[in-house]
N, C-alpha and C positions, 0 to 999 in steps of 0.2 A: 391434240391436233389443232383445236380452235385457239388454244393459247399460243401455239407457235405462229399461227397466222396473225394473231394480234400483235405479237412481238415484232414480226416483220413489218406490219403497218406502222408501228411506233417508230422503228428505225427509218423506214422509208419517208414518212411524213416529217419527222423532226429533223432528220439529217438534211432533207431537201430544204426545209425552212431555214436551217442554220447556214447551208451552202448559199442560198439565194441572199440571205441577209448579209453575208460577208461580201458578196459581190456588190450589193447596194452600198454598203458602208465604205468600200474602196472607191466607189465612183462618186457618191454624194453622202458623206457622213451626216450632213445637216438634215437629212430626210428621216432620221430615226424616229422623231416624235410624230411626224406625219404618218409613218408606217404603223406605229403603235396605235394612233387614233383610228386609222382605217381598219386595223385588226379588231379593235374594240367595237367599232361600228358594225362590221360584218358579223361578228359573233353575236352581238346584241340583236341584230336584225333577224338572224337565223333562229335565235332563241325565242324572240317575240312571236315568230310564226309557228315554230314547231314545239317549243317547250311550254310557253304560257298561253298558246293558242289565241293570240291577239288580245291578251289580257283577261281572258275568260277563266283562267286557272289561277287561283289564289296561291301565294307562296306558302309552303309548309313551315318555313322559318320566317318569323316576323321580320319585316324589313328593317326595323330599328336595330336589330341584333347584327345586321350586316355592316353597320357603320365602321367599327374598328377594323374588321376584315378588309373592307373596301379601301379604307384609308391606307392600310399597310400595303395592300396589293398594288394600289395606284402609285404610291411613292416608290415602291421597289421597281415597278415597270418603267416609269419615266426616268428615275435616277440612273438606271442602267444605260439609258439611251445617251446621256450626256458624256458617258465614258468614252464613246467612240471618237469624240472630237478632242479628247485630251491625250492623244498619242499613246493610248493603251491598245496594243494589237489584239485582233480577234482571238488568236491562239491563247494569249495570256488571259483574256477575258473568259474563255471557256474553262481554262484550268482553275482559275480562282473560284468560279462559280461551282466547280466540282467539290469545293470545300463546304458545301451546304450541310453535309452530314455532321461534322464536328460542331458547326454553328448551331444546328438543331439540337444536338445533344446538350450543349452548354446551356442553351435557353431552357430546355426541358428540365434539366437538373436543377437550375436555379429556381424556376417557377414551381416545380413540383417538389422541390427539396428532397430529391432522391439521388443516390449515388449510381453512377453508370456501371455496367458490367465490365469485366476485364477486357473482353474482346472489343467492346465499344471504345474503351479508353485507349487501347493499343492502336486500333484502327484510326482513331481521331488524331493521335500523335503522328502517325505515318502520313495521313492526309494533310495535316497542317504543315508537316515538314516538306511535303511535295509542293504545296502552295508557296511556301517561303522560297524554295529553290527556284521555282518557275518565275516567281515575282522578281527575284534578283537577276535571273537570266534574261528576263524581258525588259529590264531597264535600258533605256537608250544610252549608247556610248557618249553621244554628244550631250553634255550637261549644260551647255551654254544657251543663251537666248531664251531662257525660260522654259525650254522643252521639258527638262527634268522635273521642274516644279509642277507643270501641268500633268505629267505622268504620275507624280506622287498624289496629286489631288484625285486623279482618276482611280488609282488603286485604292485610295482611302474610301471613295464612294462605293467601290465594289465590295470592300470589306464591310462597310456599313449596311449595304443591301443584303449581305448574307444574314445579318442579325434581324433586319426587318422581315426578310423572307422566312426565317425560322419562326418568328412570332406569328407570321401569316399562317404557317402550317399548324401551329399550336392553337390558334383561334379557330381554324377549320375543325380541328379535332374536338374542341369544346362544343362547337355548334352541332357536329355530327352526333356526339354523345348525348346531347340534350334533345335534339329534334329529329334524329334519324339521318340516314345517309341519302342525300338528294343531290348527287353530283351535277346533273344537267341543270337543275334550278340554280345551284350555286354558281355554275359557270356563266349562266345568263346574267344574274344580278350583279356579279362582281365585274362584269364588263359593261352592263347597261347603265347602272347608277353612276359610275364615275364619268360618263360622257360629258356632262355639263362642266366638269373640271377643266376640260380642254378649251373652254371659252377664254380662259386666261392667256392662252398662247395661240389664240385663233389667228392673230395677225401673222405670227411666225408660220403657222400651218398654211395660210393662204399664200404668203410670199414664197414659201418653199414649193408648194404645189404648182404655182404658175411658172416656175422656173425650170421644171423638170421636162425632159424630152419624152417622146412617146415610147422610146426604148426602155427608159427607166420606169415609166408607168406600167409597162408590160411585166417587168421584173417584180414590181410591187404587187401587181395582181396575182402573179404566180406565188409570191411569198405569202400573201394573205390566205390563199386557198390551201397552201401546204401547211401553214400554221394552224388553220382550223382543223385540217385532217390530223395533224399532230396532236392537238388538244383532245380531239374526239377519240383518237386511238388510245391515248393515255387514260382517259376516263373508262374506256372499254376494258383496258387491261386491269385497271383498279377494281373492277367488279369481278374479276376472275382470279386474282392473286392477292397475296398479302401485301401490305404497304412496304414491308421490308424488301420483297422481291421487286416490286414496282420501282422503288428508289434505286435499287441496284442496277436494274435494266436501264433506267434513265441515265445513270452515271456511265454505263458502258456506251450508251448512245452518244453522250458528250465526248467520250474518248474516241469513238468512231468518227465523229465530226472533226475532231482535232487531226486525226490521221488523213481524212479526206482533204482538209484545208492544207496540210503540209504537202501532200502529193500534188494536188491540183494547182494551188497558188504558189508552190515552191517557197513557202515561208522559211525564213532563216532560223530554224530551231537549233538552239545551242545544246551542249551536253547537259546543262542544268535543266533545260526544258524537258529533255528526254528522261533524265533521272527523276525530275519532279513528277512527270506523268506516270512513271513506273510506281513511285511511292503512292500517288493518288489511287492508282488501280489496285495495288496490293492492299493498301489501307482500307479501301472500300470493301474488298472481299472479306477481310478480317472483321471489320466493323459490323457488317451485316451477317457474318457467319453463314454465308450463302450456301455452302455445300452441306452444312448440317441441316439447314432449313429445307433443303430439297427432300430430306428423308422424313420430314414432319408434315403432318396434315395442315394445310393452310387455315388460318383463322378467317373470320368473316369481315374484319375491319377493312374499310374502303378508304383509300387516300385520294383526295381530289386536289392534285397539284398540276400547275401548268408548267411545260418545258418550252425554252427558246433557243 
């Protein structure tokens, strides 16, 4: 019963955040970095008060060991923002990011020097095929005036962030195995320590912030709250279920966001988008062997991953 409530909170928080982000990107795509900064700042402020108790609680994981994780996390978060300004639609953005499963498997197999299970391999092929179909279907018809070039750059950035995101998850796993599972602490430090990095784009943030209307600021405030609720719900779910089930549920959440986007914004989904989405969904089910896992007793591994 409690798990069902947590899943509902994940869908409510994360779908709301994605829905509000798509509205914001349609109105002012240049505000993506500002929104990311404000999300980082709000989560850091909340963690400073409630997690580390104004700095009175020392981190269980030494701060120097957060360096690689924070660098990967920050690069992935900021790089994804620039994609919105490169003519990559939000629907395609969500579909490509659903390919995090094969990317994680690829990175894990290379680093750990292990071969994947058959279900993992088959699922990854289907997911990758779905991404390829959706990518091709999302390419703009007008390939003049540099639009297609920008689109290619945007898709390349998305593909690259799949790899950096996979390394982020692997680094989290390494830290969890060595120092124990501290999701709230990790959530705080991965958002608080990178804040000074935003100084490099402070002029951009200031210029963007002063140009926004009160209506946009209201949407940003709602997005920040919903994103925090999303992240908190995912952490709560991760303490009750296996990482396999958590990732599967998050993939379904992305699929739900895609459907909401298509219905509300009446996005022009092509047959390739639809076929690609089906492949991603079926591939995810096979990859995680979800129905078999329902019959097994969950393990105690906790995954600390952020969803957007």
